[in-house]
Phi, psi and omega in degrees: 000158182293148177292142183289318181236139181257097182291158176298120191283326182231117187280345183260339185197165181273134180285319195235081175285157179289148181222151180244183180241156177085227185293141179295134178290156180293127179286139180250136184238134174246129178211167180162198181236149170263121185231160175275130180297133180099296184277330183080006178298140179285152180240118179267161176061026173283138182275123184239123181247126175266129182237147177284182187296340178267003178090004181277132181301137178249313183200175176213162178200178176231141176296142184279190183299338178263007179081010185268149176220162179202138176222151160272133187240150182277353185142223177301139185199176174243152171236123179245128186236135176227147172201143181303131177091358181233150175290135180297152181223141179223126183231149180268136180243129175233106183289152175266198185278359186280340180090357179224131177241125177254129185212113170274137181246125185255123179259140179263134180298135178273147179250138176059224183262014185284339182286172181287157177298136186291137169237028188292333179298327176293319179299315181295324178299315183294327178292337180276355181292131178303146181304320181295319179295318178297323179296315180294321177300313179298326178294320176298317178301317182295324178298325178285314182296318186272324191232359187052037181267083185288323179296315177294326179293319178302318179298320180290321178296322178296321177294321178296320178294321177300327178282334183214087191299341179260025182282078186290338174295322179292320176299318180296315179297320177300314180299318180294322178292320178294324176297321177295331179280350180097005180262079186295323180298312179296322180296317179297319180300315180294317181291323178292326177296320179297317180295318182293315182296329181271005183054041179057034177248006178251093188295332182300319182295321179293320179292319181295319178292319178296322178295324176295319178296320177301316180296332177270005182064027175267061191295321180293333175284328182289323189302308182297325177297319183289325178294321177295318181297319180292325177296326179283318182225097182289346180271006184281105177294326180294324178298316178293322181297310181291329176296322177297321177296315182295320178292321178298320180294340176261014178066021179260069192291324181293317175298321182294326177301316181299316180291318178295325176294321176296321177296321178296318180295326179282330185223063188294345182267004181265111185294333182301325182296327182288331175291322176295313178300321178302311181300319180290321181292321178288332176292328180263011177062024175266079186291323175300319178294321179298320179297319177297324179299316181293325179294319178294320179299310184292333176294322180283317184227071182293340181243019183291172184296329181256010185299320181296319178296318180297324178296324177291321175299321180297318179296321180295316183286332173298319178296321181296318179297316185289322188274340186225013179071015176088012183216048176275149178248173176304136183288138178245007180237155174274137183291146174299140181247130178281128178281178184301328181269006179088003181278120178293148178255138184300137180297331181291340180223070185295149178289138176295142180231151179234129174255111198219161169263303183198055187238131173293135184219131171049046177076009179241153181243128170265115186299132176280181174296152187294175186299340176288347176242278180249141180299136182300141178276148179288150174302149187265144172274152180296125183280146177292161182302141178240135181300160176299152185304327182295338183254000182268120177293147178291128179268140179296313177192101186282345176233108187246201188299137179288167182288173187297336183289344181277132182277064178205156174233166182240142173231126185254140176211149177257156176299152183296321179222155181263134180288146176282159177302142183289151177265162178301150184288150175284123179304332182283346183240002180296316179270103190275164172284151170291152181294334180269008177269347179212154175239117179300157178295138176231158181292141180280139175063026173250106184291149177242123176269098183302314179302322180293317180294314180298319179296316180295316180294322177296321179295322179294322177294319178295319179300317180300312184287331180281338181267322190273127171261323182194148166222144176251152177200162170269130183243130175243126182245120177250127184237129181231123169280143182252141177279187186298334179264006179086015182271127182288142173274206181290150181281137169256110191247132173234149178236143182221152162273117192252132182224136173234130176244153180237128174231157183233155176246173185290340179278358180097357178283171179220162177218134175252129182244133184248136180227150174227133180053037172087006180196190178275109183282134181285159182298330181295343180274357176260159178302138179060014179068024181243116182261129173260128188231140170056040174296334182294343182284346186303322180294353183265007182296344179270359176300140183304336178277339180256330184304326178300344178276006184225153167261135182238147175222129177271120184271344177134188183264113175241214178206156174220113181052044176087353179263128173298130184222146170277129178265116182241120176268145182225155176217126184285136176288149182294126182201082184293334182284319181225070180285161177291323181227154179211159166253137178242120181228123179057032178088355181256136183259133181241107186290148175251159171233123192255154165225155183181190182218143176239142173256112187246121182308127185291339181264321185252345183066023173279142175283118180267326181207147179216132177237146179218155175222164173291134175292325176206155180296158174257096190293328185298331180245011178059037176269105185261340184205136168214127178232128179238134177229120184237131173251140180248149181226154181277130176245123187259149172277141174280332189261359179205161181276077185208147177217153178233153181256118184232160183295136178255316174222150174220121179250139186228125174239130185227136168245112191221119175057039176086355179243163181226149174212158176234136182225142180231127172257131176237135183241137180209176177055049181295140164233128186247137174241121188243145177279140180204101187290349182276348183260146177291139184258132178226146177288153178293144180291146174053069183209163167253138175236139182233123182250126178272115184269000185253180176266016182255154167279123181246134176237154180190184182235128178261118181244125180245135183246130178281165177295136178303140179091356181273351180059037180246143177284152173292161179246142182220131180228139174265124183242147170233125185246111179298163179302135176057033184230169180236138177238131178242144177235127180283149185238137176141170180302126180080001179264189181304310173264100193273066174220130177305145184302319182290344181257004183276119180267302182205160181220142175231145173237108180260122186230169184261012177270171179286167180300137179083000184276345180236127175257132184244142175227138178248110179264071186232141172291323176267105186283089176270162185292136175229122182239130177257124183243107181275172170275099187288351179274359182256116176300155182297327187265015180235157176273133178302000000 
């Protein structure tokens, strides 16, 4: 996830100055004398820091023996001057067209203890650095400023240290460059060396190391360093800023507010501090203060890159102030949901809801796209009770290889790498922009052929469905309720064994069926009783059977994570009978109409990312906002030169009935089963297989009984068998049916389908009894 706060990366100079093309811009020089106010006496060895127009340090120098200083400047800038015995001074510099600015800076003598804490010992140390070492240090700085050449800079800093082994400023600069290169271990070593050589009297190194720890979420390691840095230099706004970040990372928000406020008082012109304060104030439910933070930020940078997002944050916190008197906390209740007849349902027992594409749920059917797109799904039978996820054991593979009569084979492969656990969401990005609120940058004068792009993306979708029979994955669902200002509360996390199967009909249609923990998981097993279903189908909107349901527009050639991509905007045509997505509440289906954008790889036409929003609210259920963002990743086969693109993450933001939530699905540990008619098909060894001969979804329970006297527990599995499909369960110690073959006495499969609807086969060396028990009260031609 993106880092919440972007600390100043280099305390001594700016990493990324602006650069132009063509003729070299005229260099601007700032020079003058540092003098004492009143007497006019020159002041030598004054510490002078050059800052850009945003207050970020660019460079530093010391006045020479005659009190003179000189800098090359990028344009508008600040000059901050300190010297022991004088009050610090900071002045704004605006060069004219001459290319040279002459500026004498007058320092006022400080009286008593009112002046800043002295850092003159550092200044004297730097003045003692040999000229050659100083020259090498400056060369390293210039390599970073001009070329972002961190490796070359590290070499120059090392040469400077060789000339002057106690050059702790060079160690600090080396550490920052190494961190930028991605070598965090070397960076920490260099920064710690700088701190040791300075006897903990060089606050910059301590702040920079602490900032690196904050970025690594090592907040408890950062805190003591920052407290030492502030003790050495009480005027360090960065020290206070980073300490606020470290305290916030430890959930000590009130203490963090105090430190962030101190940083603001020291550096009131830095807009970054107000974003930090905003986050802290909404965490402590001080919404009036958060509103003031957004106002201060926008006053400083009304046209900045994040100004539009801050304005949306401002709107959210204004609503919070108006609706709750400025003190709402994270919601701990589920909002009442209005049923179809308008009767509210008690918040203490919210109705289960399903957010779905085309999946049967809890005895209810969400109609899929019509036969011109996806083959209609059969009505669903009521699923038997399933234990809560915390008590359901992980199944190795609840849907395995079909029997020999099926003309398909399976090839299994795991994903190349496993995803790490997801981190908490950034409060600034939980509430996303609508896709129609911004247009990403696209290349100028690069034409986009929409028919070509749609054809290529459609072929990829067809290739996926024709190749893929099934995929398994580990699914992690994180659910966050948002308070009145949009700040997420504690995570409600659920984990599932996730399976998707693909089946085809003779008319060329297809159907994707989704399972969790070996069956159709009820909405009550999801956080807040809201089930999200079949998000993986979103990437298939370009399939030739689905594409006619949308209007498409090619916006141009952009990029996504370094990949050139065609940006294609889409809008769903109105179709209440067979919408692409629906909400199901109390058995009633409420269709959605979507608009969105897809990022399609310009070379392969694979969908890399897809975002969607509601085209308009669904008033009947008070659904005012839904935003989905899905990223797809390549999953490779180990046994063949082939890869498929499957969902890696899916983020969902919903505003429903006056409440809001954010949900993130993460998928890892993929196993892929691919169709291949050239390979011989065999049933799995030591297994039971059940074939559904009807057009209905059939669910049931498989119960296995051990031989008496073996002291083994019985085994029980809940199965869901799609229409015209086969489900197999392996038998043996540690398998799906966890009873050793020699200890297996008998097995029954009780299902909710009519008599004769399920055919069973036992592929066992030890032929134990297998009995199939249907629901005899259900006629063959009816749905249970």
